[in-house]
Backbone atoms as SQL, in Angstrom:
CREATE TABLE atoms (id INTEGER PRIMARY KEY, chain TEXT, resi INTEGER, resn TEXT, atom TEXT, x REAL, y REAL, z REAL);
INSERT INTO atoms VALUES
  (1, 'A', 1, 'MET', 'N', 66.137, 104.940, 97.173),
  (2, 'A', 1, 'MET', 'CA', 66.646, 104.316, 95.973),
  (3, 'A', 1, 'MET', 'C', 68.100, 104.731, 95.789),
  (4, 'A', 2, 'SER', 'N', 68.958, 103.763, 95.527),
  (5, 'A', 2, 'SER', 'CA', 70.375, 104.041, 95.336),
  (6, 'A', 2, 'SER', 'C', 70.636, 104.336, 93.866),
  (7, 'A', 3, 'LYS', 'N', 71.370, 105.366, 93.614),
  (8, 'A', 3, 'LYS', 'CA', 71.706, 105.743, 92.247),
  (9, 'A', 3, 'LYS', 'C', 73.198, 105.506, 92.025),
  (10, 'A', 4, 'GLU', 'N', 73.539, 104.826, 90.934),
  (11, 'A', 4, 'GLU', 'CA', 74.950, 104.582, 90.623),
  (12, 'A', 4, 'GLU', 'C', 75.610, 105.917, 90.325),
  (13, 'A', 5, 'ARG', 'N', 76.818, 106.083, 90.879),
  (14, 'A', 5, 'ARG', 'CA', 77.548, 107.311, 90.577),
  (15, 'A', 5, 'ARG', 'C', 79.040, 107.048, 90.645),
  (16, 'A', 6, 'ASN', 'N', 79.771, 107.827, 89.921),
  (17, 'A', 6, 'ASN', 'CA', 81.218, 107.757, 89.923),
  (18, 'A', 6, 'ASN', 'C', 81.740, 109.144, 90.241),
  (19, 'A', 7, 'ASP', 'N', 82.697, 109.205, 91.141),
  (20, 'A', 7, 'ASP', 'CA', 83.228, 110.502, 91.554),
  (21, 'A', 7, 'ASP', 'C', 84.311, 110.982, 90.594),
  (22, 'A', 8, 'ILE', 'N', 84.403, 112.281, 90.485),
  (23, 'A', 8, 'ILE', 'CA', 85.469, 112.904, 89.707),
  (24, 'A', 8, 'ILE', 'C', 86.712, 112.948, 90.579),
  (25, 'A', 9, 'ILE', 'N', 87.815, 112.543, 90.012),
  (26, 'A', 9, 'ILE', 'CA', 89.089, 112.594, 90.724),
  (27, 'A', 9, 'ILE', 'C', 89.751, 113.921, 90.362),
  (28, 'A', 10, 'ASN', 'N', 89.949, 114.766, 91.349),
  (29, 'A', 10, 'ASN', 'CA', 90.539, 116.076, 91.087),
  (30, 'A', 10, 'ASN', 'C', 92.055, 116.032, 91.157),
  (31, 'A', 11, 'THR', 'N', 92.597, 115.584, 92.247),
  (32, 'A', 11, 'THR', 'CA', 94.050, 115.508, 92.383),
  (33, 'A', 11, 'THR', 'C', 94.381, 114.739, 93.641),
  (34, 'A', 12, 'PHE', 'N', 95.580, 114.249, 93.704),
  (35, 'A', 12, 'PHE', 'CA', 96.066, 113.586, 94.911),
  (36, 'A', 12, 'PHE', 'C', 97.547, 113.877, 95.000),
  (37, 'A', 13, 'VAL', 'N', 97.949, 114.564, 96.030),
  (38, 'A', 13, 'VAL', 'CA', 99.360, 114.888, 96.236),
  (39, 'A', 13, 'VAL', 'C', 99.726, 114.463, 97.641),
  (40, 'A', 14, 'GLU', 'N', 100.802, 113.722, 97.757),
  (41, 'A', 14, 'GLU', 'CA', 101.278, 113.255, 99.053),
  (42, 'A', 14, 'GLU', 'C', 102.659, 113.843, 99.296),
  (43, 'A', 15, 'ASP', 'N', 102.839, 114.454, 100.448),
  (44, 'A', 15, 'ASP', 'CA', 104.146, 114.981, 100.810),
  (45, 'A', 15, 'ASP', 'C', 104.995, 113.853, 101.398),
  (46, 'A', 16, 'THR', 'N', 106.207, 113.722, 100.895),
  (47, 'A', 16, 'THR', 'CA', 107.141, 112.729, 101.423),
  (48, 'A', 16, 'THR', 'C', 108.460, 113.433, 101.727),
  (49, 'A', 17, 'GLU', 'N', 109.376, 112.712, 102.317),
  (50, 'A', 17, 'GLU', 'CA', 110.679, 113.301, 102.623),
  (51, 'A', 17, 'GLU', 'C', 111.409, 113.738, 101.359),
  (52, 'A', 18, 'SER', 'N', 111.137, 113.055, 100.242),
  (53, 'A', 18, 'SER', 'CA', 111.822, 113.408, 99.001),
  (54, 'A', 18, 'SER', 'C', 111.036, 114.410, 98.157),
  (55, 'A', 19, 'GLY', 'N', 109.923, 114.919, 98.693),
  (56, 'A', 19, 'GLY', 'CA', 109.143, 115.910, 97.967),
  (57, 'A', 19, 'GLY', 'C', 107.722, 115.435, 97.737),
  (58, 'A', 20, 'ASN', 'N', 107.010, 116.140, 96.860),
  (59, 'A', 20, 'ASN', 'CA', 105.625, 115.794, 96.567),
  (60, 'A', 20, 'ASN', 'C', 105.546, 114.592, 95.635),
  (61, 'A', 21, 'VAL', 'N', 104.553, 113.754, 95.869),
  (62, 'A', 21, 'VAL', 'CA', 104.295, 112.600, 95.021),
  (63, 'A', 21, 'VAL', 'C', 102.857, 112.706, 94.538),
  (64, 'A', 22, 'ASN', 'N', 102.628, 112.509, 93.261),
  (65, 'A', 22, 'ASN', 'CA', 101.286, 112.560, 92.705),
  (66, 'A', 22, 'ASN', 'C', 101.064, 111.302, 91.872),
  (67, 'A', 23, 'PRO', 'N', 100.652, 110.186, 92.516),
  (68, 'A', 23, 'PRO', 'CA', 100.498, 108.932, 91.783),
  (69, 'A', 23, 'PRO', 'C', 99.464, 109.000, 90.668),
  (70, 'A', 24, 'ALA', 'N', 98.387, 109.761, 90.858),
  (71, 'A', 24, 'ALA', 'CA', 97.377, 109.870, 89.809),
  (72, 'A', 24, 'ALA', 'C', 97.965, 110.529, 88.564),
  (73, 'A', 25, 'LYS', 'N', 98.662, 111.631, 88.753),
  (74, 'A', 25, 'LYS', 'CA', 99.285, 112.317, 87.613),
  (75, 'A', 25, 'LYS', 'C', 100.344, 111.432, 86.973),
  (76, 'A', 26, 'ASP', 'N', 101.125, 110.755, 87.797),
  (77, 'A', 26, 'ASP', 'CA', 102.160, 109.863, 87.265),
  (78, 'A', 26, 'ASP', 'C', 101.556, 108.745, 86.420),
  (79, 'A', 27, 'ALA', 'N', 100.318, 108.341, 86.732),
  (80, 'A', 27, 'ALA', 'CA', 99.639, 107.282, 85.991),
  (81, 'A', 27, 'ALA', 'C', 98.903, 107.815, 84.761),
  (82, 'A', 28, 'GLY', 'N', 98.934, 109.133, 84.557),
  (83, 'A', 28, 'GLY', 'CA', 98.282, 109.717, 83.389),
  (84, 'A', 28, 'GLY', 'C', 96.851, 110.153, 83.632),
  (85, 'A', 29, 'ILE', 'N', 96.399, 110.099, 84.891),
  (86, 'A', 29, 'ILE', 'CA', 95.040, 110.534, 85.205),
  (87, 'A', 29, 'ILE', 'C', 95.026, 112.056, 85.272),
  (88, 'A', 30, 'ARG', 'N', 94.023, 112.630, 84.640),
  (89, 'A', 30, 'ARG', 'CA', 93.908, 114.090, 84.573),
  (90, 'A', 30, 'ARG', 'C', 92.765, 114.586, 85.444),
  (91, 'A', 31, 'ILE', 'N', 92.841, 115.862, 85.804),
  (92, 'A', 31, 'ILE', 'CA', 91.740, 116.498, 86.518),
  (93, 'A', 31, 'ILE', 'C', 90.481, 116.346, 85.670),
  (94, 'A', 32, 'ARG', 'N', 89.373, 115.989, 86.305),
  (95, 'A', 32, 'ARG', 'CA', 88.054, 115.776, 85.711),
  (96, 'A', 32, 'ARG', 'C', 87.871, 114.384, 85.114),
  (97, 'A', 33, 'ASP', 'N', 88.921, 113.550, 85.107),
  (98, 'A', 33, 'ASP', 'CA', 88.748, 112.156, 84.705),
  (99, 'A', 33, 'ASP', 'C', 87.854, 111.461, 85.720),
  (100, 'A', 34, 'VAL', 'N', 87.097, 110.495, 85.270),
  (101, 'A', 34, 'VAL', 'CA', 86.248, 109.710, 86.156),
  (102, 'A', 34, 'VAL', 'C', 86.713, 108.262, 86.097),
  (103, 'A', 35, 'ILE', 'N', 87.124, 107.731, 87.233),
  (104, 'A', 35, 'ILE', 'CA', 87.543, 106.331, 87.302),
  (105, 'A', 35, 'ILE', 'C', 86.271, 105.500, 87.432),
  (106, 'A', 36, 'ILE', 'N', 86.012, 104.646, 86.425),
  (107, 'A', 36, 'ILE', 'CA', 84.780, 103.865, 86.429),
  (108, 'A', 36, 'ILE', 'C', 85.016, 102.402, 86.794),
  (109, 'A', 37, 'LYS', 'N', 86.260, 101.929, 86.658),
  (110, 'A', 37, 'LYS', 'CA', 86.596, 100.561, 87.059),
  (111, 'A', 37, 'LYS', 'C', 88.014, 100.511, 87.603),
  (112, 'A', 38, 'ALA', 'N', 88.221, 99.595, 88.545),
  (113, 'A', 38, 'ALA', 'CA', 89.552, 99.327, 89.091),
  (114, 'A', 38, 'ALA', 'C', 89.732, 97.818, 89.089),
  (115, 'A', 39, 'ASP', 'N', 90.686, 97.340, 88.289),
  (116, 'A', 39, 'ASP', 'CA', 90.902, 95.898, 88.113),
  (117, 'A', 39, 'ASP', 'C', 89.605, 95.181, 87.759),
  (118, 'A', 40, 'GLY', 'N', 88.798, 95.795, 86.905),
  (119, 'A', 40, 'GLY', 'CA', 87.572, 95.181, 86.423),
  (120, 'A', 40, 'GLY', 'C', 86.358, 95.375, 87.315),
  (121, 'A', 41, 'ALA', 'N', 86.549, 95.854, 88.546),
  (122, 'A', 41, 'ALA', 'CA', 85.433, 96.075, 89.471),
  (123, 'A', 41, 'ALA', 'C', 84.876, 97.484, 89.261),
  (124, 'A', 42, 'THR', 'N', 83.558, 97.588, 89.159),
  (125, 'A', 42, 'THR', 'CA', 82.921, 98.886, 88.984),
  (126, 'A', 42, 'THR', 'C', 83.143, 99.743, 90.231),
  (127, 'A', 43, 'VAL', 'N', 83.561, 100.980, 90.013),
  (128, 'A', 43, 'VAL', 'CA', 83.811, 101.920, 91.108),
  (129, 'A', 43, 'VAL', 'C', 82.540, 102.738, 91.319),
  (130, 'A', 44, 'MET', 'N', 82.000, 102.669, 92.523),
  (131, 'A', 44, 'MET', 'CA', 80.746, 103.349, 92.859),
  (132, 'A', 44, 'MET', 'C', 81.014, 104.523, 93.796),
  (133, 'A', 45, 'GLY', 'N', 82.022, 105.324, 93.500),
  (134, 'A', 45, 'GLY', 'CA', 82.323, 106.495, 94.314),
  (135, 'A', 45, 'GLY', 'C', 83.723, 106.434, 94.891),
  (136, 'A', 46, 'ALA', 'N', 84.133, 107.545, 95.465),
  (137, 'A', 46, 'ALA', 'CA', 85.496, 107.681, 95.987),
  (138, 'A', 46, 'ALA', 'C', 85.790, 106.691, 97.108),
  (139, 'A', 47, 'ASP', 'N', 84.821, 106.473, 98.012),
  (140, 'A', 47, 'ASP', 'CA', 85.044, 105.537, 99.110),
  (141, 'A', 47, 'ASP', 'C', 85.296, 104.125, 98.591),
  (142, 'A', 48, 'ALA', 'N', 84.543, 103.723, 97.569),
  (143, 'A', 48, 'ALA', 'CA', 84.727, 102.396, 96.982),
  (144, 'A', 48, 'ALA', 'C', 86.110, 102.280, 96.342),
  (145, 'A', 49, 'LEU', 'N', 86.550, 103.347, 95.684),
  (146, 'A', 49, 'LEU', 'CA', 87.875, 103.332, 95.067),
  (147, 'A', 49, 'LEU', 'C', 88.957, 103.194, 96.127),
  (148, 'A', 50, 'VAL', 'N', 88.821, 103.922, 97.218),
  (149, 'A', 50, 'VAL', 'CA', 89.794, 103.829, 98.308),
  (150, 'A', 50, 'VAL', 'C', 89.859, 102.396, 98.835),
  (151, 'A', 51, 'ARG', 'N', 88.704, 101.774, 99.051),
  (152, 'A', 51, 'ARG', 'CA', 88.680, 100.391, 99.550),
  (153, 'A', 51, 'ARG', 'C', 89.363, 99.432, 98.580),
  (154, 'A', 52, 'LEU', 'N', 89.106, 99.595, 97.283),
  (155, 'A', 52, 'LEU', 'CA', 89.728, 98.723, 96.284),
  (156, 'A', 52, 'LEU', 'C', 91.243, 98.904, 96.257),
  (157, 'A', 53, 'VAL', 'N', 91.688, 100.148, 96.336),
  (158, 'A', 53, 'VAL', 'CA', 93.133, 100.421, 96.323),
  (159, 'A', 53, 'VAL', 'C', 93.784, 99.851, 97.578),
  (160, 'A', 54, 'GLU', 'N', 93.167, 100.058, 98.732),
  (161, 'A', 54, 'GLU', 'CA', 93.725, 99.518, 99.972),
  (162, 'A', 54, 'GLU', 'C', 93.772, 97.995, 99.941),
  (163, 'A', 55, 'ALA', 'N', 92.742, 97.366, 99.371),
  (164, 'A', 55, 'ALA', 'CA', 92.687, 95.905, 99.303),
  (165, 'A', 55, 'ALA', 'C', 93.722, 95.328, 98.332),
  (166, 'A', 56, 'SER', 'N', 94.242, 96.180, 97.439),
  (167, 'A', 56, 'SER', 'CA', 95.223, 95.695, 96.457),
  (168, 'A', 56, 'SER', 'C', 96.570, 95.395, 97.092),
  (169, 'A', 57, 'GLY', 'N', 96.784, 95.874, 98.304),
  (170, 'A', 57, 'GLY', 'CA', 98.047, 95.619, 98.978),
  (171, 'A', 57, 'GLY', 'C', 99.240, 96.276, 98.301),
  (172, 'A', 58, 'GLY', 'N', 98.997, 97.320, 97.552),
  (173, 'A', 58, 'GLY', 'CA', 100.087, 98.050, 96.906),
  (174, 'A', 58, 'GLY', 'C', 100.475, 97.524, 95.536),
  (175, 'A', 59, 'LYS', 'N', 99.774, 96.485, 95.059),
  (176, 'A', 59, 'LYS', 'CA', 100.112, 95.972, 93.729),
  (177, 'A', 59, 'LYS', 'C', 99.579, 96.917, 92.653),
  (178, 'A', 60, 'GLU', 'N', 100.177, 96.854, 91.487),
  (179, 'A', 60, 'GLU', 'CA', 99.733, 97.679, 90.371),
  (180, 'A', 60, 'GLU', 'C', 98.305, 97.307, 89.998),
  (181, 'A', 61, 'MET', 'N', 97.505, 98.328, 89.684),
  (182, 'A', 61, 'MET', 'CA', 96.106, 98.111, 89.318),
  (183, 'A', 61, 'MET', 'C', 95.839, 98.671, 87.928),
  (184, 'A', 62, 'THR', 'N', 94.853, 98.100, 87.253),
  (185, 'A', 62, 'THR', 'CA', 94.398, 98.613, 85.970),
  (186, 'A', 62, 'THR', 'C', 93.135, 99.423, 86.213),
  (187, 'A', 63, 'LEU', 'N', 93.164, 100.686, 85.803),
  (188, 'A', 63, 'LEU', 'CA', 92.007, 101.568, 85.984),
  (189, 'A', 63, 'LEU', 'C', 91.366, 101.853, 84.637),
  (190, 'A', 64, 'THR', 'N', 90.048, 101.864, 84.608),
  (191, 'A', 64, 'THR', 'CA', 89.299, 102.291, 83.422),
  (192, 'A', 64, 'THR', 'C', 88.804, 103.690, 83.720),
  (193, 'A', 65, 'VAL', 'N', 89.140, 104.623, 82.844),
  (194, 'A', 65, 'VAL', 'CA', 88.860, 106.045, 83.077),
  (195, 'A', 65, 'VAL', 'C', 87.984, 106.595, 81.972),
  (196, 'A', 66, 'LYS', 'N', 86.980, 107.357, 82.367),
  (197, 'A', 66, 'LYS', 'CA', 86.155, 108.099, 81.406),
  (198, 'A', 66, 'LYS', 'C', 86.680, 109.523, 81.409),
  (199, 'A', 67, 'ARG', 'N', 87.086, 109.980, 80.229),
  (200, 'A', 67, 'ARG', 'CA', 87.676, 111.316, 80.116),
  (201, 'A', 67, 'ARG', 'C', 86.704, 112.233, 79.372),
  (202, 'A', 68, 'PRO', 'N', 86.404, 113.401, 79.956),
  (203, 'A', 68, 'PRO', 'CA', 85.491, 114.324, 79.266),
  (204, 'A', 68, 'PRO', 'C', 86.143, 114.870, 78.000),
  (205, 'A', 69, 'PRO', 'N', 85.294, 115.242, 77.036),
  (206, 'A', 69, 'PRO', 'CA', 85.836, 115.794, 75.769),
  (207, 'A', 69, 'PRO', 'C', 86.525, 117.118, 75.963);
């Protein structure tokens, strides 16, 4: 039986020639936030989120985030 789940996004830092880049932090996503939708599509885990982001072709996306109290 498959159980719906959403992964916690901890951090994402990419090293570039101009220094570190943290797109999640730049977008206002915090440690322990849970991304539940990306452009209206339900996110069923980190792999699904990666696929949705890659399929966006680099365009800006709208994320729905569940933030713990």
